N, C-alpha and C positions, 0 to 999 in steps of 0.2 A: 530718953529722948534720942540718944545716939542709936539705940537699937531700933526705935521706931523710924527714925530717918533712914537708916540703912534698909529697912524692910520696904519703905516706899520706893527707894531707888531701885531695889531689886524688882519691884512690881512694874516700874515704868520702862525698864530695859526691854522686856519681851514685847510690850506694846509698841515701842519704837521700831523694833525689828520687824514686827508684823506690818506696820505701816509702810516701812521701806520696801518689803517684799510685794505688798499690794501695789505700790506705785510702779515697781519694776514690771509686774505682770500687766498692769494697765498700759504701760508704755509699749510692751511687746505686742499687745493686742491692737493698739492703735497703729503700730507699724505694719502689722499683717493686714489690717484693713486698708491702709494706704496702698500697699503692694497689690492687693486684690483689685482695688479701684483702678490702678494703672493698667493691670492686665485686661480688665474689662474694657477700658478705653481703647487699648491697642487692638483688641479683638473687633470692636465696633468699627475702628478705622479700616481694618483689613476687609471686613464685610462690605463696607461702603465702597472700597476700591474695587472689589470684585464685581459689585453691582454696576459700577461705572463702566468697567471693561465689557460686561455683558451687553449693556445698552449701546456701547460704541462698536460692538463687533470685534473686540480685542481677543487676546489669547484664551480668556475664560468663557467666550461666547459659545453658544450651541452651533453645530455645523449648519450651513444653510438649508440642507435637506430636512432638518428637523424643526427649524424655526416656524412657529405658527401651527405645528402639528399638535392636536389634542393629546395631552398626556406627556408632552416632551418638555414641559416647563421645569425649572429647577426646583429642587426640594430645599428645605431648610438646611443650613450647614450642619454637617455631621462630622464627628471625630473618627468615624470608621474609615480605614484606609481603603481606597478604591482598588478593585481587583487588577492585577497586572495583565497587560495584554499578552496573548500567546507569542512566544518567542519565535521569530522567523530565522531559520538557519542561514548563516551568511554564505556558506559554500553552495554554489549553484547546483552541483551534483546531488548534495544532500537535500537541498530544497526541492528539486524535482522528484527525488525518491519519496519525500513526504507527501507531495501533491498527488503522486500516483496511488498512494495508500489511503487517500482521504475518504473514499467511499466506505471504508470499513468503520468509520467513526460517525457517519451521519445518521439521522433518524430513518427508520425503515421506509417511511413514506417518501422521503427524499431519494433514497436508493431506488425504490420502485419507479419513481418519476424519471430518474436518470436512465434506467434500463428501458423504459418506454420510449424515450427519445432516441435510444440506440437500436430500436427495432428496424430491421431492414426488409422484412417480409412477414405477411400474415394472411391467413385465409381461414376457412371454417375448420381446418384440421390442425394447423401448426402456427407457431409464432417463432420467428427467427431473430435472434439478437446478435449485436456486435459486442461480445463480452469485453468489459474493461479490464485493464491490468490490475493485478493485486487483489481481485475480488474472489474469494473461495466459493466453490459451488456448494459445498456442504459445511455445516458447523463443526465445531470442535473446541478444545481447550484454547482460551485466549482469543477466540474469534467472536466479534460482536455482531457483525453483519455477514450474511451469505445469501446466495441467490435462492436457495431452497426456502429460506424463511420468508421471503417477500413474494413468493409465487401467488399466494391468494390476493395480495394487494395489487400486484401487477395485472392479474386477470381482470379485476374490477375496473382498473384504470383503462384497460384496452377495450373492454366490452361493456359491461354494466355492473351494477352493484350485486346482481344475483349470479354473476358468472362463477362457474366452478374453478377451483385452483388449477393452475397449469401444472404439467407433469414434465419431469426431466426425461430426456431420451438418451443422453450421453453426457459425458463430463469433459471438462478441460481443466488443466492444472491452474492453480491460483495465479501463477505468473504468466500464463498463456492468454493471448487475446484472440478475438476473431469470432467466426461463425459458430453459433450455438443454437440448437433446435429444441424447442419446447412444444409439447402436444397439448391440445385443448381438452382431450379426454383420455381416460386410462386405456381404452381400446386402441386409440391411435398411438399412444406411447408404447404399448406392448408391440405393436406392429413395427414401429420404427426401430425399437431396440433390437428386434429380430433382424432387421436389415443390417444394422451395424454388426451384430454377432455373426451373420453369415457373409459378411464382407461384400455386401451389395451397395455400399455407400462409398463413393469416391471422395477422398479427402486430400486436399492440397494445402500444404503449409509453406510459409516463407520463414527463413531463418538467416540471420547474419552470423557466420562462423568466423572464428579466429583461426586463420590459416586457409589453405586451398586444398580441397580433397583431390587425391590423385588415384584413379583417373577423374576427369572432369564430370563424368556421369557414370552411374552404375547402380548396382543393387547390393545392399548389405543384408545378408541372411545369416544371422548368428543368434542362437537362443539366448534368453536372458533369465536371470534369477536374482532374487533379493538376498543380500548377505550383510552380516554385521561387520563393521569395520572396527578393528581394535586399534585405537590410538589414544592420545591424551584425552580425547572426548569421544567415547564410543558412540557410534551411530549406524543406521542402516542405509544402504544404497542398493540400487539395481546395478547389476554388472553383467558382463558377458559370460556365457557358459558354452563355449564352442565345442563342437563334436570332433574337431580335428586340431592337431598342432604339428609344428615342424620339429623334426628331430634335431637336437643341437649338434649331433655327431656328423650326420651326412646330409641334413636338410630335407630328408624325405618326410612326406605327409603321413602322420600316424593318427589312427582313429582313437578317440578318447571314450571312456565309459560314459554313457549319457547320464546327466544329472536328472533324477526323477522329478525334481521340483522346477526344472527349467521349462520356460514357455517358448514356443516358436515365435520368432520375431523377424519380419521382413520389411525393409525400407528401401524405396527407390529414390534416387537423388540425381540432381543435375545442377551445374553452376549457371546462374543467370548473369552474374557480373563479378569482377574481381578487382580489388584495389586496396591500397593501404594495409597490406598483409591480412586482409579480410575478404570474405566472399559472401555474396547473396545467393542462397540456395533455394531451389524449389524441391520440396520433399513430399513424397506420397507414401504414407505408412499403409502397407497392405494389411498388417495385423494391428491389434490395438493393445499392446502390452504397456504397462505403467512406465512412463518416462522413456518410451522406446526411442523416439527421435534423439533425445538428449544423449542417451547412452551410446547409440550407434554412431553418432557424430563424434562424441568425445573419445570413446574407447575403441570403436571400430575403425574410424577414419583419422583419428588423432586431431580433429578440428572441433573443439567444443564450441557451443553457441556463445556468442557475446553476452556477458552478464550471467552466465551459468556458473555461479560460484560453487555449487554443490558437486558438479561433475567435471570441474577443471582439475581436480586432484582426486586421487583414489584414497590415500591413507590419512587425509586430514580435511578439516573444514577451514578453508582460508579464501580470501579474495582472489579473484582470477588475475593471473599475471599476463599483462598485455605487452605486445611489441612497442618499441619506442615510436615508430611511425604512426601506429594506431593512437597512442596517447597524444601525440602532437596534433593529429587531425581532430581528435575529440576535444582538444584543449583541456586535458585531464591529467592530473598527477596520479602516479601509481597508488599512492596512499589513499586516494579517493575512489579508486576503482570499485570498492565494495558497494558503492551506491548505484552502480550501473544496473538497470533492469534487464531481465531476460528478454532477448530479442527473438521471440518465437511467436508467430502469428498464424492462426487458422484462416488461410486466405480464401479458400473456396470449398464448397460442399455440394455434391450432386447426388440426388437420391430420388427413387420413385415414390409417389404418394398415392393415396386413395386405397380403398379396399382391394381393388384389382391391380394396383400398381401401374395404372395406365397414365398417370400424370407425373411426368419427370420434371423436376425443378433443379435449376443450377443457381446456387446462391454464392455471392461474393461480397467480402467485406474489405474495406480499405484499411491498411495498417494504421495504428494509432500515431499521434503526433510525434512522440519521442522516437518511434521507429523510423518515420520519414525524415526526421531531423538527422538521425544517425546516418541514413543513406546519403544525405547531402554532404555531411561532413566528411564521410569516407569516400565520397565521389563514386558511389556504387550506382551508376546510371544504367538502368535496364535498357533504355532506348538505344544506347550505343553498342549493345551487344546482340 
C-alpha cells in the first residue's frame, strides 16, 4: 500500500507542474493580448487626431496649392519614413555657389529650355546664347549635363521637331559666362570656326580683378605653355613662357631659348573702374590660347581675376586670398572665399556672317546677377569713370 501510495503521489506531481506551467503561459498570452489591444487603440487615436488636423487645415494638412487636386489626397498611413528634404546650406556664399551649379543637375529638357530662354539672337545661320555660369561646353568625368549633349533638343525647341542639331563654333570655360555662338548647319559652323582661327572675330570680355594693373591700359604679349605643378597635389596649369628675362646682375634684357611647346598669346586690356582694391577690366584677347586671360592677368600683371582660385597661386591649389577691404565690401570671411565664382564674362562679340561675309553682327550680353551684385558691393561704377 505504501508503495502504491508513493507511486500515485509521484504521478500526480508532474501533472500539477504541467498545469502550473500552462496557467503561466496562458497568463502571459493574455497579457500580450491586452498590450496589443492598447497599442491598437493608441494607433487609432493618433490616426483620428491626424484626420481632424487635416480637415481643420492644421499642421498635418496638405498645402493649399494641392488641396482638391486629383491625385493629391492622402494615402493610408505607412510605417515608411518620409524622404528628407534637401539640405540648404546656411552660409550665403556656399548657397549661391550651389545655385550657380544647379543646371548641371537638372533634366536635359530643363537645361535646353533654360538655354532657349537665354538666347539673345538667332537667324537662319546662327543662334547666340548667353552662357550660364558653371555649365561645361563638353562632357567628361563627373559631368552630368553639358551644352553639347542638349544641342539636338535645343534645336527642336527653337525651330521644329525636324530641326538638325546645332553645332558649336567656339568654346568658353565652364566658369565663364556670356556670348556663345552656335551654327544651324555644319557649313556655317566651319565658316565661323575659320573666322575665329584667323582672328577675324572681335571678342570683348569683362573681368573683376584683385588689384589694379599698372599701367591702366596696355597689351600683354607673352607666350604660354601648359606645365605640371609638383606640389602636395600634382596638377597641370597654363603658365607664361617668356622669350626674354631681366639679368639679376645688371638688369639687362636677355633673350631666352624659345619653348617649342609654347603658343603665342596676346591680350589687350584697360581699366573701366577701380575701387575696394579691385578693378573692372575690359579685355580683348587677340589670340585664343587656353586660359589666356586668366594667366595674363594673374602672372603677367599680378592681378588675378576675382574668384580664380586656380591661378591665384602657382605652386598649390588653394582658395584665393583677398584684401581686407574687399572682404568687408563683399561681407565675406576669408574662410568662405572658396565659394566665390569666377568673375569673367564674355561681354561682346563682333563677326561677319553669310557666305560672302557681308553681314556684320555685333552681339552683347549682360553680365549675370552675381557679377552685377559684386560690382555694386565693390562700388565699381562704370558711369562715374
